[in-house]
N, C-alpha and C positions, 0 to 999 in steps of 0.2 A: 733228487736221480740219482742213481746208478753214473758213474767215473766210468766203470766198467767199456772197455771197447769190442765188441762183437765184433768176430771173424767169421766167416764163409770160403767156404772153394770156389770159384769162376763156375760159369756156365759154360759151355762150348760157344764160339762166335760164332755168326751165321753169315753166310756166303749169299753173293748177288749173282746173277748172270749177266753179262757186256756184252756191249757190241761197240765200236768206236762209231755209234751210228751221230752222238750229240755230242761229241768230242769238242768243236768247233764252238759252240754253244755254252759249253762248260771250262772252258780255262782258267778264265780269271776266278768264277767260282771256286775251283780247283785249291787255285792261287791265294783267293784272299780268303775264304772259311772253311770249309772243311778239306785243303791242303795247308793246314796249321803247324804249327808245330807242338809236341807234347807229347808230357809223361813224364811226370814224376821228376821232373826240370828233361824230361826226356821224350821224346814221339812224334813223329810226326804223321797225321794223316789228308791220304790223298784218298776220298771218296768219290765214288762214283764212273761214272763212263761206263752203263752196261743198258741192255734191253729194256727203249721206254714201254716192253708191254710185261716187266717182270712184273711180277704178285708181289704186296708186301710178306719179306718172313716170318714167320712165324716163330722168333724169338727177338721181334723188336720191342721197342718198352712202350708202356704205354704210359702218360705223362698223367698223374692225377692232379685235377684239379682246373685243366687246360680246357678254354671254355671253346666250341665250335667253330670249326677254322674256315673262314671263308672259301671259298675253289677258286678264285684268283689273289695270287700274294699283293694285290694292288688295293684288294679290296682291305687292308689291314690298316685300321688306324691307327696314327703314331710310329708304323714303322711294324717291323717285328722281332724278336732276339731268339739265336742259336747259342744253346749254351755246349761250349767244347770243353770236354775235362778229359787230363790224362792218368792212366791209371799204374799201377808199378804192380801190377798181373806179375810173376817170376816164371813165364814162360821158359821151359827147358834149353831151349838153343841158345839165349842170353844171360838164363841165370850164373853163369859165370861171372860174370862183368859186374856183377853188382855184392858180392862176397857175402859179410853178413845179415848183410837186406834178405837173402833166401836162401842162405842155412841157417838165420836163429828162429826164433819162437812167435817171431810171426810170418816165417814163412809163407801161410800159406792165407794170409789175407791180401786183401787190397786195400791200397786208399788212393784217394781220388788228388795226389797230392800237384796237380797241375789243372784251374780253375778258369775259364775264361766266359767273357759273356760277349758274344759280342749283337750290336744293336745296330740295325737297316734302317736308317731313317726312311719318312717319306720325304719325296720330292722336295727340295733336291736331295737326292739321295746321299747316304755318308754313312759311315762306315765307323763306331768305335769299338776299340776291342778292350775291353777291364778284365786285369787282372787280380786274382783275389789268392792271401798268401795264403800257404795249405795249412800256417799255425794261427791264421786268424780263429781266437776265440767267439762261441756265438749259439746259440740257441738251435740246437736240432730237431727237427719238426719230428711226431711218429712219423713210424714209417713200416713199410709192409718189405717185407723182401722177397728176393727171386721162387722160395719155397713155400713164401704162404703165412714167413713167422711175422707176426705183426712187436714190433721194437717200439718201445717208448721211448716220449717225447723227453729228451734231456737239456738243460737252462743253460750249461754252458761248455764244449768241448770244441778241440780241432776241427773247423770247415774241413778237414784230409780224412776221415773217421763217417765221413754221411754218406758216403759209397759201398761201404762194410755194411750201413746197417742198412739200408736201401736201394743200392745200387744206382744207375744211372736216374730212374726217379727220385730216387731220396737226397741225393744230388741238386737233383734242380729246382724240389721243392722248398728245401732249404735257401739255396741263393734267392730261390722268389718270393721267399717270406722275409729273406734282408735285407733288399733291395726294392721291392714292389712293385715289381717289373714281373708281368707274364711271362715264361717264356714258352713260345708256340714250339720249337724244334730240342733234341738234343742228342749229342753224338761221342762216346767216348774212346779212345783208343788206347793200345798199349805199345808198353815202349819200343817193341821191336821193331816198329815201325822206324826208326830213329836211324837204325841202320841200313836198312833194305830201302826204303825208301831213299835218304840224300842219296846213295849211293845211286839208285835209280837218275839222278840230273845231275850227276857225276858231280856232287860235293855243292855244302852253302859256304861261301865268301863268309870271310867274319875280319874284323880289324883290331885289333887289339894297340891301345894308345901307348902301355907299357907292358909288363910280360907277366904269363901266368905260370906258376907253380903253385900242383895243390895236390900234396900227397896221397889227399884223401882220394880222388877221384883218380892220378896219376898223370891227369893232365900236365904239359910240359910246353910252353910257345912262346917261344922270341917275339916283341914289339913289332909292328908293321901288320901286312894282311894275309890272312893263310888261307884256302880252300880245305875246307872240314869234311870229313864223311867217315860215315863206317862208322868203328869207337870212338876215335874221335872227338865226330861230330855230339857221341853221347858222355863226350867227358866234359866238349864245351860246354853242352848242356846241364850237366848236374851241377858242375860246378860251383862251390858257394865263398869255400874258404880263400877261393883264389881271386875273386873279385868284390871292391868295396871294403866293403867293415865287418863281410864275412859273412853276414844274413841272409837270411830269406829271399830281405826285399833288394838285393845287388842282386840273386840270382836274378830275377825277374826282369829289371833292367837288362840285363845280360841275356835272357832268355826273348825278350822283343827286339833285339838289335837284330837275332837269330832270323828273326820271323820276318822284319821288316825289310831284311836282303832276302829272306825267301821268298816275303811278294815282287821284288824286283826280278831277281833273274828269272821267276816262272812267267813273268808276264814281257818278261826281254824276250828279242828275238832269239838269243840263245836258246831258251825253252817252246815260248808260242809257236803254234803252227810245225813241232817236229810231232809228232802224231806217234812214231815209233814210240820217243820217250813218254809222253804223255800217256799213251796204255799202259809200258811196264810200267811207271808210275803210279795209277790209276791201280795193273793187278796188283801190284804188291801191297796196296794199303790196303786191299778188302778185306782181307784175313784178319785184317787189324780194330775192326770197327764197330760198336754198337750201332746201335742206333735209335732214336725217339719210332714209332709207328710214322707220326707225324710228317718222320724225315725220308721213311722211307717208300718214299713214293716217287720213281720216274720224273712223272710231270710237274710235282711238285720244285727239285731242284734245278729243275730247269727253268723254269718262273724265276728263283732266289738267283740262279746266272742270270739269266737278263736284267733284272732288276740292280745288279751290281758292275754291269760290265764296263762302266763307262766311268764308274767312280775313280777322278784324281788321286792323286796321292798324297798331295796334303787334305782332304777330305777324310783317308784313312789313319784313325787315331789310336795309338797304343797309349794306354794309360793303366797305373797301379791303385786300385780300389784304397784310400784314403785310411791309416789306420794310428794305432799308438800303441807306446806300451801296456800291456796290462800291467793293471799295479797289481793283480794276486801273480806274476811268472813273468819276470823279465824277459824271457825267453822266449814268449809268446806277447800278441798285439790283440788289439780289438778295434772296434769300429771308431774311424772319428765320424759320428754320427753327421755335424757339423758340414763337413766338407761334403762329405759323399753329399748329402741331400743336396747341395749347391749341383753336385756335379751330377746326378739325378736330373734337377730344374732344368740345366741346359742342355742336357740332351734329350729333354721328352719336346722341348720344343726346337728340335733340330738347328739350334746353336751352331756356329760356326768357334770351336773349339783352342783358344790359345793358353801352351803350357808355360805357367810365369816361375813353375822351380828352376833353380839354377843349379846345375848339379856341381855335386862336393867330392873331393876323395873319397865319401863313407859310400856313395852312388857306387853301383855296379859297371854306370856307365859314364864316357863323356862325351859330348858334341862336337864333332871334329869339325863341322862348317858349317859355325854358328854364324848369321850375320852379324852388319855391324851391328846395326839400328837395334837389335835385342838382345845381343849378346847370344847365352845357353834356353833363351825361354825360345818356345815355337814362334815363328814369325809372324806376326796380328796379319788379317788378311786386310785387305783393302777394301775398308765396306762404302768407299764412292763407287766404286765399280759392281758391287754385291749389294742389295738392302739386304740382307741377312746379318739377326739378330748376328754379334760376337760376344764371345762370354770372356773374359779374363778368367783360367780357372784359380782357387788358393791356390798359393805357392808348397804348400801339404802335396799338391797330385803333382806325382813327378809320371814322366811320360814323356811321347813325342810322335810326331807324324812320322807317315810309310817313305815319306818327300825327304828327313832328313839323313844322313849321314852319322851314325856313334859308333863309338868303340868302347870297347873292355877297358875297364878300372884296374890294369890288373895291382897286387897293392905285393905285388915284389918289387922293389924299391932299389 
């Protein structure tokens, strides 16, 4: 297969009408699902709050191979999956913040640099967010792009080229084939949202165990707690050289700290119930979102909101897809298939997940408030209080729950 990467211009984003009518039902969904962080280590999407009678936009993306969905989300056997991907489109208003990425030979292309698969289980509802490294080398299936061009399958390419080969549908198809998980819903967001949306909620609090000074992004923060917004939030989410071992895997941990903090803030009294802030957040995010046709349905969004609204923080778990170094390229990674299978088996049986990985100086974050019994591991659920199966994940799988406080592991010592 040809190793070349195809490039294309992105199409204009679609818009949707909106009204405050469903705000109270959608707040937690905004916090947990589509008000998620990301895009190229950047971006945040606050998606929804629009007229429940609005029609599906003509620019929504059809997901290939998705089975016909039941009208009620409670009928989804095994729960459902939502793909959130961050794309690094060089929008005119923000291109200056990205230097060579938006002026060089690749400036016309769009890469899916951040990829999250959000699994919402059957009752009892649990949410597991799995982050996939952008440099994960894997097979990319045959994909048709927005212009109707069919791009041939490739046996081994970085995950972050799949959007270029066929847009949001191709990213969903690639991750679905890797994980053997059906993806019912998908959305992509542009990096411009990180500046505007973070400003809309007054910034996000992040914790630094040690200083970060990254000349590549311009981020310079002392140890301690900081409220980041605007360009600084963008720098925080993009930093790779400033945390852990300087790898993309360390950056994922840092991004997950941001996500956890945002979830806690959005659900807190500071934001929850503040209708003007929520409307401003939704209004800002809508212009940066591309959705699957399955998600461009107001009633379906309300159903998702109701399905996740009572999930406790300890059952919202952020995981990194397990990988090992690619033997063909030390700067890339490939799937750790054994550990990944264990993870998916536990997710599919709706087990409570216990992260056993103990963070080291190579990781992007450290756990700031570990429990005495388990140190850096996610606290083990009380089996006597809940008969649900508890699965201790392999120590090669990094992550934490939204109930835990983590801090960036800056590598300025």
